[in-house]
PLY file of the C-alpha trace (Angstrom):
ply
format ascii 1.0
element vertex 159
property float x
property float y
property float z
element edge 158
property int vertex1
property int vertex2
end_header
-1.56 22.60 0.19
-0.67 18.96 0.60
2.42 17.73 -1.22
3.66 14.24 -1.98
1.71 11.19 -2.99
-0.56 9.59 -0.39
0.97 6.39 0.88
4.52 7.55 0.17
7.11 8.93 2.56
6.93 12.44 1.09
3.17 12.77 1.82
2.69 15.64 4.26
-1.07 15.35 4.67
-0.72 14.02 8.21
0.92 17.32 9.17
-1.31 19.65 7.15
-4.74 18.03 7.40
-6.74 16.64 10.25
-5.80 13.07 10.97
-9.22 11.88 9.82
-8.91 13.66 6.45
-5.36 12.43 5.83
-6.36 8.91 6.81
-9.37 9.06 4.47
-7.13 10.06 1.53
-4.65 7.24 2.16
-7.34 4.63 2.76
-9.07 5.65 -0.48
-5.80 5.04 -2.32
-5.52 1.59 -0.72
-9.15 0.80 -1.56
-8.68 1.78 -5.20
-5.57 -0.41 -5.48
-7.36 -3.30 -3.74
-10.29 -2.94 -6.18
-7.88 -3.16 -9.11
-6.20 -6.19 -7.56
-9.60 -7.86 -6.99
-10.47 -7.34 -10.66
-7.26 -9.08 -11.70
-7.96 -11.96 -9.32
-11.52 -12.28 -10.72
-10.16 -12.34 -14.27
-7.70 -15.05 -13.26
-10.54 -17.00 -11.65
-12.61 -16.79 -14.82
-9.69 -18.08 -16.91
-9.12 -20.95 -14.49
-12.83 -21.80 -14.49
-12.96 -21.75 -18.30
-10.07 -24.18 -18.49
-11.48 -26.47 -15.76
-8.68 -26.00 -13.25
-10.60 -26.80 -10.05
-7.60 -26.93 -7.70
-6.50 -23.55 -8.92
-10.00 -22.17 -8.37
-9.92 -23.06 -4.67
-6.57 -21.28 -4.26
-7.86 -18.21 -6.08
-11.07 -18.23 -4.03
-9.04 -18.15 -0.81
-7.14 -15.12 -2.11
-10.38 -13.46 -3.16
-11.86 -13.93 0.33
-8.72 -12.52 1.93
-8.89 -9.49 -0.39
-12.52 -8.90 0.62
-11.59 -9.04 4.29
-8.65 -6.68 3.74
-10.84 -4.24 1.84
-13.31 -4.21 4.71
-10.46 -3.54 7.15
-9.19 -0.76 4.90
-12.47 1.10 4.44
-12.54 4.42 6.29
-15.07 4.52 9.10
-15.63 7.95 10.59
-14.95 8.20 14.29
-14.29 4.53 14.90
-10.78 4.96 16.21
-9.59 8.57 16.09
-9.58 10.05 19.60
-10.88 13.65 19.75
-7.49 15.05 20.80
-5.96 13.64 17.59
-8.46 15.21 15.22
-6.15 18.15 14.56
-2.61 17.01 13.81
-0.13 14.45 15.05
3.48 14.43 16.18
6.25 14.43 13.58
7.55 11.05 14.80
4.10 9.58 14.29
3.83 11.20 10.87
7.08 9.57 9.82
5.97 6.20 11.20
2.64 6.44 9.39
4.31 7.42 6.12
6.79 4.54 6.43
3.98 2.09 7.17
1.88 3.45 4.28
4.90 3.08 2.00
5.34 -0.56 3.07
1.62 -1.20 2.47
1.81 0.20 -1.06
4.94 -1.85 -1.68
3.07 -5.00 -0.66
0.19 -4.10 -3.00
2.71 -3.57 -5.81
4.20 -6.98 -5.07
0.75 -8.61 -5.14
0.04 -6.92 -8.50
3.30 -8.22 -9.90
2.50 -11.77 -8.75
-1.03 -11.82 -10.22
0.20 -10.25 -13.46
2.78 -13.03 -13.87
0.09 -15.73 -13.65
-1.29 -17.25 -16.81
-4.24 -18.77 -14.89
-5.46 -20.78 -17.86
-2.30 -22.35 -19.23
-0.15 -25.11 -17.78
1.97 -23.15 -15.37
4.18 -25.34 -13.20
4.70 -22.61 -10.62
1.17 -21.25 -10.40
0.42 -22.70 -6.95
3.75 -21.39 -5.67
2.94 -17.92 -7.03
-0.55 -18.01 -5.49
0.97 -19.04 -2.15
3.42 -16.16 -2.41
0.53 -13.80 -3.10
-1.33 -15.14 -0.08
1.76 -14.48 2.04
2.00 -10.93 0.69
-1.66 -10.33 1.58
-1.10 -11.71 5.11
1.81 -9.29 5.45
-0.47 -6.49 4.24
-2.98 -7.37 6.98
-0.21 -7.26 9.59
1.05 -3.88 8.37
-2.51 -2.55 8.27
-2.88 -3.54 11.94
0.36 -1.69 12.71
-1.03 1.36 10.91
-4.27 1.19 12.87
-2.35 0.99 16.17
-0.33 4.04 15.12
-3.54 5.89 14.42
-4.87 4.86 17.83
-1.57 5.86 19.41
-1.23 2.37 20.90
2.39 2.06 19.76
4.94 3.67 22.01
7.75 5.54 20.25
0 1
1 2
2 3
3 4
4 5
5 6
6 7
7 8
8 9
9 10
10 11
11 12
12 13
13 14
14 15
15 16
16 17
17 18
18 19
19 20
20 21
21 22
22 23
23 24
24 25
25 26
26 27
27 28
28 29
29 30
30 31
31 32
32 33
33 34
34 35
35 36
36 37
37 38
38 39
39 40
40 41
41 42
42 43
43 44
44 45
45 46
46 47
47 48
48 49
49 50
50 51
51 52
52 53
53 54
54 55
55 56
56 57
57 58
58 59
59 60
60 61
61 62
62 63
63 64
64 65
65 66
66 67
67 68
68 69
69 70
70 71
71 72
72 73
73 74
74 75
75 76
76 77
77 78
78 79
79 80
80 81
81 82
82 83
83 84
84 85
85 86
86 87
87 88
88 89
89 90
90 91
91 92
92 93
93 94
94 95
95 96
96 97
97 98
98 99
99 100
100 101
101 102
102 103
103 104
104 105
105 106
106 107
107 108
108 109
109 110
110 111
111 112
112 113
113 114
114 115
115 116
116 117
117 118
118 119
119 120
120 121
121 122
122 123
123 124
124 125
125 126
126 127
127 128
128 129
129 130
130 131
131 132
132 133
133 134
134 135
135 136
136 137
137 138
138 139
139 140
140 141
141 142
142 143
143 144
144 145
145 146
146 147
147 148
148 149
149 150
150 151
151 152
152 153
153 154
154 155
155 156
156 157
157 158
């Protein structure tokens, strides 16, 4: 029985499940969170469109495109990177690294949620472009951490 929440440091699925199954569980969590974030971004875009804020729309569109690209990177693809000798289980050091990376990824998603929730999108918000830029930075950091996670899964990082 797997304990702990996927994406958190107490998740023991990497030790108890095959790497592919544990990865699928965590990626599904990321995908669900990214879907929720995309919905909030779409709602913000609709508010901005309704109030005629064209400059804001271009900023939101850039974030929306980045989210789409991240979601594609996050989607589980069977057999695309998991070497056969890793199908069973992985080393404890790698498990800890993966859990830490997953935890950072969820933290970045939480931060992005907090930023989009703070936006009014339709009202005169003096800091809206700054907040959108901050969200874009958070999403870039998410992409970087996701690449780190993928290298860990491929065993390209040396511990």
